[in-house]
N, C-alpha and C positions, 0 to 999 in steps of 0.2 A: 693525282696532278702532281705532288709529290713524290712518284713512285716515278711514274713518267719520266719526270725532269729528274733524277738519278740514271736512271738507265740513259741519256741522255749527255747528262755530265759523265759519264762514262764513256762515255761513245768519243765524247769535245765539241760537245755543241756547242757553239752561242750564245754566254748569256741574251740576245737578241733572237733568234734564232726557237731555242727553246719558249720563252714568250711569250713568242709569236705558236710554237704549236702546240702548246698548254693552254692557249688565251690568256694567263694570266701578265700585268706589266712589269718591265724589270727587272723593271726596284725590287720586286715579291725570290722572281729568281735568282739577282745579288743575293741578298742575307740566305736563299735555302742555300745556294752554295756555301756559304760561309756555312751554314750548318753546318752541309754535308763536311766540308773540308775538316771541320774540325771534330764530329763526333761521328763519322758514319751516315749509313743510313739511316738506322733507326733512328735517329736521334733527330733527323724526318718525319716521325710519324706523329700521328694528333694524338695531344695530351690529354687529362680530362680538365674539364669545365674547370676553370679557376674560380675563386669566387669563396662570398657567402655561403653558406651551407642552406635547405630551404628549410621554412618552423615547420611545416609537417612534413609525415613520412608519408610510408604512398599508403600507413591502414588509416596512416587516419584522412587524408583524404575523401582516398572509400567511404570512412564515415558521413567526412559531409559530404561530398555527394548522395550515401541516401537517405539525411536530412535536408539537402534542399528539394528531392527530387520528390516527394512528399507536400513543399508546398510552402505557399510563407504565412498562412493561415494555420496550417499545423500546427503551426512558431506563436502562434498568436499578433500573429499581424491584421486588419485588419481587409487591407486590398488584400487579392492573391498578386505580386507582383513581386518581386525581386529589385533592389537595390546592391550599390558595393559597402552601407553600413547595415544593412540588415543586412547578406550575406555576413560582416564579419561580425558579428551580434550569435547568430545559429556558434559560425568555426569557435569563438569561444568559449561560449555552452556546451557546447556538446567536443573540444576538443581543448579548456582551457589556452589555449593561443588566441593572444591578439597581434593582428596582424592590422597594419595600416591598406589605408584607399586602393594604393601604388600595387600595395599584398595580394590586396584581393581581385583585386584586376586579372593580376596573374594565374591566383590560380584558378577563379575562373575561364579566361580564357586557355591560356599553357597546358596545365595539367590537369584543367575535366572539359580543357574542347565545349567549351561553352562561346553563342556570336550573340553579341547585342540587339536586341531585339524592341523595339519600342510599339507599344499596345497601339495602334486605330486610334485616333479620337472623337468622337462620336457622342454625341450628347443621349445619356439615361431613359431619356423620351418617344426616345426614336421607336419606330413602328416596325417593321421590317412586313410583317402582313398588308399592313393600310396603304407602304411601299407599294408596295405589287399591284393591290387590284386600281392606284392610282394611277401607278404607266401601263397599269397591260384596256384601264378601262376611260381612264379623268384625257390619258396624255394624246392616245389616237382623235378622239372629238375634237381637240382645240386644235392641234397636229390641225385636223381638216381644213378648220376652219382661221389658220393664220393662211395653208396656201391658198384657200378657198380668196382674201383680202387679196394678195399679192398680186395674185391672178391677177381683179376686177383696177386694181392703180399702176396696172403698166404702163 
């Protein structure tokens, strides 16, 4: 968008028309024009992200990925589910780096590409074969009786 805006600046197009043409607000175009006038087109190039660098480098992230893919139980956790606290513990064990919960979340969702998964809540006693048997044998019998009952009471 900024490259196109520079072309239009050079053609003498107004800020309002440029904003409409590239799909941004006029204030952005005014800001771009000021930067362009002071430093030329190169001043409008995208810069690297600023801010604190990540605590884990790419090699450490891959070590963490491999560790997490072995599963929670492989790391001594009773249940096979990952929580932010558990992932933080594994990160610290594997890399020596302590991460806050928010940083663990960014690691999982941003750098590893994982998403939040919630397990289905099901009774431990649930017996799938018994449920299938009931649906195929008992439900048709009950359904017939209910249909017959409704027909008699109309």
